[in-house]
C-alpha positions in Angstrom: -282.4 112.4 79.8 -280.9 108.8 79.2 -282.3 108.5 76.0 -280.7 111.7 74.8 -277.4 110.7 76.2 -277.6 107.4 74.6 -278.6 108.9 71.2 -275.9 111.3 71.5 -273.3 108.6 72.2 -274.6 106.5 69.3 -274.3 109.3 66.9 -270.7 110.0 68.2 -269.8 106.6 67.8 -271.2 106.1 64.2 -269.6 109.6 63.3 -266.3 108.3 64.4 -266.5 104.9 62.7 -267.7 106.1 59.5 -265.7 109.1 59.2 -262.4 106.8 59.0 -261.2 106.8 55.2 -261.0 103.4 53.9 -257.6 102.2 52.8 -257.7 101.4 49.1 -258.0 97.6 48.5 -255.1 96.3 46.2 -256.1 94.0 43.5 -255.0 90.3 44.5 -252.4 90.4 41.6 -250.9 93.6 42.6 -250.0 92.7 46.1 -246.3 92.4 47.0 -244.9 88.9 47.5 -241.2 90.1 47.9 -239.0 93.2 47.7 -235.4 92.6 46.7 -233.3 95.7 47.7 -236.3 97.9 46.5 -237.3 95.9 43.5 -240.9 94.9 44.1 -242.3 91.4 43.0 -245.9 91.3 42.7 -248.2 88.4 42.7 -248.9 88.9 39.1 -245.1 88.9 38.2 -244.5 85.7 40.1 -247.4 84.2 38.4 -246.2 85.3 35.1 -242.8 84.0 35.7 -243.9 80.8 37.0 -246.5 80.1 34.4 -244.2 80.9 31.5 -241.6 78.4 32.8 -240.9 75.3 30.7 -243.4 72.5 31.8 -240.4 70.1 32.8 -239.1 72.9 35.1 -242.6 73.7 36.5 -243.1 70.1 37.4 -240.0 70.1 39.2 -240.9 73.0 41.3 -244.2 71.2 41.9 -242.5 68.3 43.4 -240.1 70.7 45.7 -242.4 73.3 47.0 -244.1 74.9 44.0 -244.1 78.9 43.8 -242.7 79.2 47.2 -239.7 77.2 46.1 -239.5 79.2 42.8 -239.7 82.6 44.5 -236.9 81.6 47.0 -234.7 80.7 44.2 -235.9 83.8 42.0 -234.8 86.0 45.0 -231.6 84.4 45.3 -230.8 84.8 41.6 -231.9 88.6 41.7 -229.8 89.3 44.7 -226.7 87.6 42.7 -227.5 89.7 39.7 -227.8 92.9 41.6 -224.3 92.3 43.2 -222.8 91.5 39.8 -224.4 94.8 38.5 -223.1 96.8 41.4 -219.5 95.4 41.1 -219.4 96.1 37.2 -219.6 92.5 36.1 -222.1 93.3 33.4 -219.8 95.8 32.0 -217.1 93.4 31.1 -216.7 92.6 27.3 -217.1 88.9 27.4 -220.3 89.3 29.5 -221.5 92.0 27.2 -221.1 89.6 24.2 -223.0 86.7 26.2 -225.8 89.0 27.0 -226.1 90.1 23.2 -225.8 86.2 22.2 -228.7 85.7 24.5 -230.8 88.4 23.4 -230.5 87.0 19.8 -231.3 83.5 20.9 -234.4 84.7 22.8 
């Protein structure tokens, strides 16, 4: 009787454990490192932005906190840009001209 009870209990526990759906694992580069008012920044985007910086700028960040310091600065800039866009700053003619000039130089 005890063996049947133990076997039934073991089968119940095994079923409960293995019946749980596994959460899909995100690739490391797709993990979220920041969300800025709904704008998601993944590890891949952070790495891309950081690695495409001028070497002098990257060296400066390396001395002052590395990617964490860069991400803090990036978040602050994105917040400022989002606020400027909300207020219509990007629609002003002089700003439109500066944006076009920046696109041409890039």
